C-alpha positions in Angstrom: 43.1 37.9 -79.9 46.6 39.1 -78.9 50.1 37.8 -79.3 53.2 39.1 -77.5 51.5 42.4 -76.6 50.1 42.9 -80.1 46.5 42.7 -81.4 46.0 40.1 -84.2 43.3 40.7 -86.7 42.2 38.4 -89.5 41.5 39.4 -93.1 40.1 37.5 -96.1 42.3 39.5 -98.5 45.9 38.4 -98.6 48.6 37.3 -101.1 47.1 35.3 -104.0 48.0 31.6 -104.3 48.9 31.8 -108.0 52.0 29.6 -107.8 51.2 26.0 -109.0 52.6 22.8 -107.4 54.8 22.2 -110.4 56.1 25.7 -110.2 57.3 25.1 -106.7 59.3 22.1 -107.6 61.0 23.8 -110.5 61.6 27.1 -108.6 63.1 25.0 -105.8 65.4 23.3 -108.3 66.3 26.2 -110.4 66.3 29.1 -107.9 69.8 28.3 -106.7 71.2 28.2 -110.2 72.3 31.8 -110.8 75.4 33.6 -111.8 76.8 32.7 -108.4 76.9 29.2 -109.7 78.5 30.1 -113.0 80.6 33.1 -112.2 80.9 32.8 -108.4 82.2 29.2 -108.7 85.1 30.6 -110.8 86.1 32.8 -107.9 85.9 30.1 -105.2 87.6 27.5 -107.4 90.5 29.7 -108.3 91.0 30.9 -104.7 90.6 27.5 -102.9 91.8 24.8 -105.3 90.0 21.6 -106.4 89.9 19.6 -103.2 89.1 22.5 -100.9 86.3 23.7 -103.1 84.6 20.3 -103.1 84.9 20.0 -99.3 83.6 23.5 -99.0 80.6 22.9 -101.2 79.8 19.7 -99.3 79.9 21.5 -95.9 77.9 24.4 -97.2 75.4 22.0 -98.8 74.9 20.2 -95.5 74.4 23.6 -93.8 71.7 24.7 -96.3 70.0 21.3 -95.9 69.8 22.0 -92.2 68.3 25.5 -92.9 65.7 24.2 -95.2 64.7 21.4 -92.7 64.2 24.1 -90.1 62.2 26.2 -92.5 59.9 23.4 -93.6 59.0 22.6 -90.0 58.1 26.2 -89.3 56.2 26.8 -92.6 53.9 23.8 -92.2 53.3 23.8 -88.4 52.8 27.6 -88.2 51.6 28.8 -91.6 52.3 32.5 -92.0 52.3 34.9 -95.0 55.3 36.9 -93.6 57.4 33.7 -93.9 60.7 33.8 -91.9 60.1 37.4 -90.8 57.0 36.2 -88.9 59.0 33.4 -87.3 61.9 35.5 -86.2 59.5 38.1 -84.7 57.6 35.4 -82.8 60.5 33.6 -81.4 63.5 36.1 -81.4 61.6 39.3 -80.8 60.7 42.5 -82.7 64.2 44.1 -82.6 66.1 41.1 -83.9 63.5 40.4 -86.5 63.7 43.9 -87.8 67.5 43.6 -88.2 67.3 40.2 -89.9 64.3 41.1 -92.1 65.7 44.4 -93.3 69.2 42.8 -93.8 67.6 40.2 -96.0 66.0 43.0 -98.0 69.4 44.7 -98.2 70.9 41.3 -99.2 68.9 41.1 -102.4 69.1 44.9 -103.1 72.9 44.2 -103.3 72.5 40.8 -105.0 70.1 41.7 -107.8 72.5 44.4 -109.2 75.3 41.7 -109.1 73.1 39.5 -111.3 72.6 42.4 -113.6 76.3 42.8 -113.8 76.7 39.1 -114.5 74.1 39.4 -117.4 76.2 42.3 -118.8 79.4 40.2 -118.6 77.7 37.4 -120.5 76.2 39.8 -123.1 79.7 41.2 -123.7 80.7 37.7 -124.6 78.5 38.0 -127.7 78.1 41.7 -128.4 80.6 44.4 -127.2 79.0 47.7 -127.8 81.1 50.3 -129.7 82.4 52.4 -126.8 86.0 53.5 -126.4 85.9 52.3 -122.8 84.7 48.6 -122.7 83.3 49.2 -119.2 80.5 51.3 -120.7 79.4 48.3 -122.7 79.0 46.4 -119.5 77.1 49.3 -118.0 74.6 49.6 -120.9 73.9 45.9 -120.9 73.4 46.0 -117.1 70.9 48.8 -117.5 69.0 46.8 -120.1 68.9 43.8 -117.8 67.5 45.9 -114.9 64.8 47.4 -117.2 63.6 43.9 -118.2 63.7 42.8 -114.6 61.6 45.8 -113.5 59.0 45.1 -116.2 58.6 41.4 -115.4 58.1 41.9 -111.7 55.2 44.3 -112.1 53.0 41.5 -113.4 50.8 38.9 -111.8 52.5 36.3 -109.6 51.3 33.5 -111.9 53.5 34.9 -114.6 56.4 34.8 -112.2 55.7 31.1 -111.6 55.5 30.4 -115.4 58.6 32.4 -116.3 60.8 31.0 -113.5 59.7 27.4 -114.2 60.7 27.7 -117.9 64.0 29.3 -117.0 64.6 26.6 -114.4 64.2 23.9 -117.1 66.7 25.7 -119.4 69.2 25.9 -116.6 68.9 22.3 -115.5 69.2 21.1 -119.1 72.4 23.2 -119.5 74.0 21.6 -116.4 73.1 18.2 -117.9 74.8 19.1 -121.2 77.9 20.2 -119.3 78.0 17.0 -117.3 77.7 14.8 -120.4 80.4 16.9 -122.3 82.7 16.8 -119.2 82.5 13.0 -118.9 83.2 12.7 -122.6 86.2 15.1 -122.3 87.6 13.2 -119.3 87.3 9.8 -121.1 89.0 11.2 -124.2 85.9 10.8 -126.4 85.5 14.4 -127.2 87.6 17.5 -127.1 89.9 17.3 -130.1 93.1 15.5 -130.8 95.1 17.5 -128.2 93.9 18.5 -124.8 94.9 22.0 -123.8 95.9 21.2 -120.2 97.6 17.8 -120.7 99.5 18.2 -124.0 98.2 14.9 -125.1 95.0 13.2 -126.1 92.8 10.3 -124.9 91.8 9.5 -121.4 92.6 12.3 -118.9 92.3 10.4 -115.7 94.1 12.4 -112.9 96.5 14.3 -115.2 94.7 17.7 -114.7 93.7 17.2 -111.1 97.0 15.6 -109.8 99.5 16.5 -112.5 102.7 18.6 -112.0 105.0 18.9 -109.0 104.2 18.7 -105.4 102.3 16.3 -103.1 98.7 15.2 -103.6 97.7 17.4 -100.6 99.4 20.4 -102.1 97.6 19.9 -105.4 94.2 19.4 -103.8 94.6 22.1 -101.2 97.0 24.7 -102.7 95.8 27.4 -100.3 95.7 25.1 -97.3 92.7 23.7 -95.5 91.8 26.8 -93.4 90.5 28.6 -96.5 87.5 26.3 -96.5 86.3 28.1 -93.4 87.6 31.6 -94.0 86.1 31.6 -97.5 82.8 30.0 -96.4 80.8 33.2 -96.9 81.7 33.2 -100.6 80.8 29.5 -100.8 77.4 30.0 -99.0 76.5 32.8 -101.3 76.5 30.3 -104.2 73.4 28.8 -102.5 71.5 32.1 -102.4 67.9 31.4 -103.5 67.4 28.2 -101.5 65.0 30.1 -99.2 62.8 31.3 -102.1 60.8 28.1 -102.1 59.8 28.9 -98.5 59.0 32.5 -99.3 56.8 31.3 -102.1 54.8 29.2 -99.6 52.4 32.2 -99.1 51.4 32.1 -102.7 51.6 28.3 -103.4 48.6 26.0 -103.8 48.6 23.3 -101.2 51.7 24.5 -99.4 51.4 21.8 -96.6 52.2 19.2 -99.2 54.4 20.9 -101.7 56.7 23.1 -99.6 58.0 20.3 -97.3 58.6 18.1 -100.3 60.6 20.8 -102.0 62.6 21.4 -98.9 63.4 17.8 -98.3 64.7 17.4 -101.9 67.3 20.1 -101.3 69.9 17.5 -100.5 69.5 15.9 -104.0 69.6 19.3 -105.6 72.9 20.1 -103.9 74.4 16.8 -105.1 73.1 16.9 -108.6 73.5 20.7 -109.3 76.7 21.4 -107.3 78.8 18.5 -106.2 78.8 16.3 -109.3 79.3 19.1 -111.9 82.0 20.8 -109.7 83.8 17.5 -109.3 83.8 16.9 -113.1 85.1 20.5 -113.5 88.1 19.7 -111.3 88.9 16.7 -113.4 89.3 18.6 -116.7 90.5 22.2 -115.9 93.2 23.5 -113.6 92.0 25.7 -110.8 94.5 28.4 -111.8 92.5 28.9 -115.0 89.3 29.8 -113.2 88.3 33.4 -112.5 85.5 36.0 -112.9 86.2 37.0 -116.5 83.6 34.6 -117.8 81.7 31.5 -116.8 84.1 28.8 -115.9 81.9 26.2 -117.6 81.8 28.1 -120.9 85.6 28.7 -120.6 86.3 25.0 -120.0 84.1 23.8 -122.9 85.6 26.4 -125.2 89.2 25.4 -124.2 88.5 21.8 -125.4 87.3 23.0 -128.7 83.6 22.8 -128.0 82.9 26.3 -129.1 79.2 25.6 -129.9 78.7 24.3 -126.3 80.6 27.2 -124.8 78.5 29.7 -126.7 75.3 27.9 -125.8 76.4 27.7 -122.2 77.0 31.4 -122.1 73.5 32.1 -123.3 72.1 29.8 -120.6 74.3 31.5 -118.0 72.7 34.8 -119.1 69.3 33.2 -118.6 70.5 32.0 -115.2 71.6 35.4 -114.1 68.3 37.0 -115.0 66.4 34.2 -113.4 68.2 34.4 -110.1 67.7 38.2 -110.1 64.0 37.7 -110.9 63.5 35.1 -108.1 65.6 37.2 -105.7 63.5 40.3 -106.3 60.3 38.2 -105.8 61.7 36.9 -102.5 62.8 40.2 -101.0 59.5 41.9 -102.0 57.7 39.2 -100.1 60.0 39.6 -97.1 59.3 43.3 -97.2 55.6 42.6 -97.3 56.1 40.4 -94.2 57.9 43.2 -92.4 55.1 45.5 -93.1 52.4 43.1 -92.0 54.3 42.4 -88.8 54.6 46.2 -88.1 58.3 46.5 -88.8 57.9 48.5 -92.1 55.6 51.2 -93.2 52.0 50.1 -93.6 51.7 51.2 -97.2 54.2 48.4 -98.2 51.6 45.7 -97.4 48.9 47.2 -99.6 47.9 44.8 -102.4 46.8 45.7 -106.0 43.9 44.1 -107.8 45.9 40.9 -108.4 46.6 40.6 -104.7 50.3 41.2 -105.2 52.4 43.8 -103.1 53.1 46.3 -105.8 54.1 49.1 -103.4 56.8 46.8 -101.9 58.0 45.9 -105.4 58.5 49.5 -106.5 60.0 50.4 -103.1 62.6 47.6 -103.7 63.3 48.3 -107.3 64.4 51.9 -106.8 67.4 51.2 -104.5 68.3 48.3 -106.7 68.8 50.7 -109.6 70.7 53.1 -107.2 73.0 50.3 -106.0 73.8 49.3 -109.6 74.6 52.9 -110.7 76.6 53.8 -107.6 78.3 50.4 -107.6 79.4 50.8 -111.1 80.7 54.3 -110.4 82.6 53.0 -107.4 84.4 50.5 -109.6 85.4 53.3 -112.1 86.6 55.5 -109.2 88.4 52.7 -107.4 86.6 53.2 -104.1 87.4 49.6 -103.0 91.2 50.4 -103.3 93.8 49.8 -105.9 94.0 46.1 -105.0 90.4 45.7 -103.9 88.1 43.0 -105.2 86.0 43.8 -108.2 82.5 45.1 -107.7 80.9 41.7 -108.4 83.0 40.0 -105.7 82.2 42.7 -103.1 78.4 42.4 -103.9 78.7 38.7 -103.4 80.4 39.2 -100.1 77.7 41.6 -98.8 74.9 39.4 -100.1 76.5 36.3 -98.6 76.8 37.9 -95.1 73.3 39.3 -94.9 71.7 36.3 -96.6 73.5 34.0 -94.2 72.1 36.0 -91.3 68.6 35.2 -92.6 69.4 31.5 -92.6 70.7 31.8 -89.0 67.5 33.5 -88.0 65.5 30.6 -89.5 67.5 27.9 -87.6 67.4 29.9 -84.3 63.6 30.4 -84.7 63.1 26.7 -85.1 65.2 25.8 -82.1 63.3 28.4 -80.0 60.0 27.0 -81.4 60.9 23.5 -80.2 61.9 24.9 -76.8 58.7 26.9 -76.4 56.6 23.8 -77.3 58.2 21.8 -74.5 57.8 24.6 -72.0 54.0 24.6 -72.8 53.8 20.8 -72.2 53.7 19.6 -75.8 55.6 16.7 -77.2 57.1 17.8 -80.6 57.2 14.2 -81.8 53.4 14.0 -81.3 52.1 17.4 -82.3 54.3 18.4 -85.2 53.0 17.6 -88.7 56.4 18.0 -90.3 59.6 17.6 -88.3 63.1 18.7 -89.2 65.5 15.8 -89.7 68.5 15.2 -87.5 67.3 17.7 -84.9 68.9 19.2 -82.9 72.4 18.3 -84.2 71.9 19.6 -87.7 70.3 22.8 -86.7 73.1 23.7 -84.2 75.8 22.7 -86.7 74.2 25.1 -89.3 74.0 27.9 -86.8 77.6 27.5 -85.6 79.1 27.2 -89.1 77.2 30.2 -90.5 78.1 32.5 -87.5 81.7 31.5 -87.7 81.8 32.2 -91.5 80.4 35.7 -90.9 83.0 36.5 -88.3 85.9 35.1 -90.3 85.0 37.2 -93.3 86.9 40.0 -91.5 90.2 38.1 -92.0 89.9 37.7 -95.8 91.5 40.2 -98.2 89.0 42.9 -98.9 86.6 41.4 -96.3 86.7 44.3 -93.8 84.7 46.9 -96.0 82.2 44.1 -96.9 81.9 43.2 -93.1 81.3 46.9 -92.1 78.7 47.5 -94.8 76.9 44.3 -93.8 76.8 45.3 -90.2 75.4 48.7 -91.2 72.6 46.9 -93.1 71.8 45.0 -90.0 72.1 47.5 -87.1 70.8 50.6 -88.9 67.2 49.1 -89.2 67.5 48.0 -85.6 68.4 51.5 -84.5 65.6 53.1 -86.5 63.0 50.5 -85.3 64.1 51.1 -81.6 63.7 54.8 -82.0 60.3 54.5 -83.7 59.2 52.1 -81.0 60.3 54.5 -78.3 58.3 57.3 -80.0 55.2 55.1 -80.1 55.1 55.0 -83.9 55.1 51.2 -84.2 51.8 49.6 -85.2 50.4 47.2 -82.6 47.9 45.4 -84.8 49.1 42.5 -87.0 46.7 41.7 -89.9 46.9 38.0 -90.9 45.1 36.0 -93.5 42.2 33.8 -92.5 44.3 30.7 -92.9 47.3 32.0 -90.9 47.9 31.2 -87.3 50.2 32.4 -84.5 52.1 30.2 -82.2 49.9 31.2 -79.2 46.8 30.4 -81.3 47.9 27.0 -82.4 49.7 25.9 -79.2 48.0 27.6 -76.3 49.3 27.2 -72.7 47.9 23.9 -71.4 
């Protein structure tokens, strides 16, 4: 059979379905709880203020909900191992898909080192190694984190599922502990006889959130309302990992049932994991106290005298950083595998080992991750971002946010084009689709518009221009290379799919 000028072959050997149903639920819940949640929130909270950060998270959460609705519709109705790469190629074309797929790969190549840096920051909270320059302590702990990450990701996928599920449980319990402590602090039940930010004890009420001089609007939106949009990339990056549940579909048992369920529950995850804890945070700590020096949650609990909780939370944050890096590496390796299967990456990257896992793609991804960490650390020491530039972690967040957002845009656009193509062939989506995205088309178009706007407005943020330029290079360089190889006739024309995979043309032929 053929599809868009390519020959499609079927193979019995493909990625192993070693991820269990309960793994999927926990990975979906815990995959978005990484250092971006603990450290990145400190950055957005301090820059935006309490009211703006809540509105920004609500808008970003609605956007991600739209992305996951689009993804679920594609995953179930056109099951493919290459995940979103397969969909962008089918509906947006080879060239665009090459740019989006490789940009997603670059996204996690930048993001995983940022998680290693976060792990190093947390380890320094407990043990600062005896170097004259404290930066070298961070460097060594980061190297150790990457070494452990490399070891874990060379094992069977079932171990990935087990490890990520256990780490997800730990992270969820930590957030629950913070919420309980925060409510107790706000009500005056815990936190000592004198609160550090109110100079008195008892019920806090609105003293932290609305105390001091100025109007209510100035207190809630100290940097104005426009920052909600101009800073949206840094907000969206806090949701990195949401797409991992979709990428894991290829290795999930009974994906037709478990993946849509996990995608539908993303709204509840956003409310429980982001909006409620962040709201509680704004009630008990001033935004000016937030930053990147340590986890804002650990800092807050420590400030109120709960040193045991702060220490425990820092340990859990370390777990979260490692977990997010682990799931991110898993996701980008599977995306790279998809690029190879679809003919947009070298064929050897789709070779499977005896456990039916893409070991070549894993090694190919780990090497540049190490290089980004080493070169990135050196750039900080040499001041390559400028004297007043953002720290390395913030720049990595920006690059990751830009390229990761592009992947989400590709998912939404693919779903819109999928619907359009269905109607052109005479099918009624309401009748033929097993799973349908909610609030279509409004939610999909809203998600596309907001994300494209956020990527463009990144240019106008302090330190945003170099991040924007590097991100564009990550997108257009693969497109240029792919176009050159295609012109030379070096692109493979046979796509090898699993026996249970289908193309759009195969499932929905012209009537």
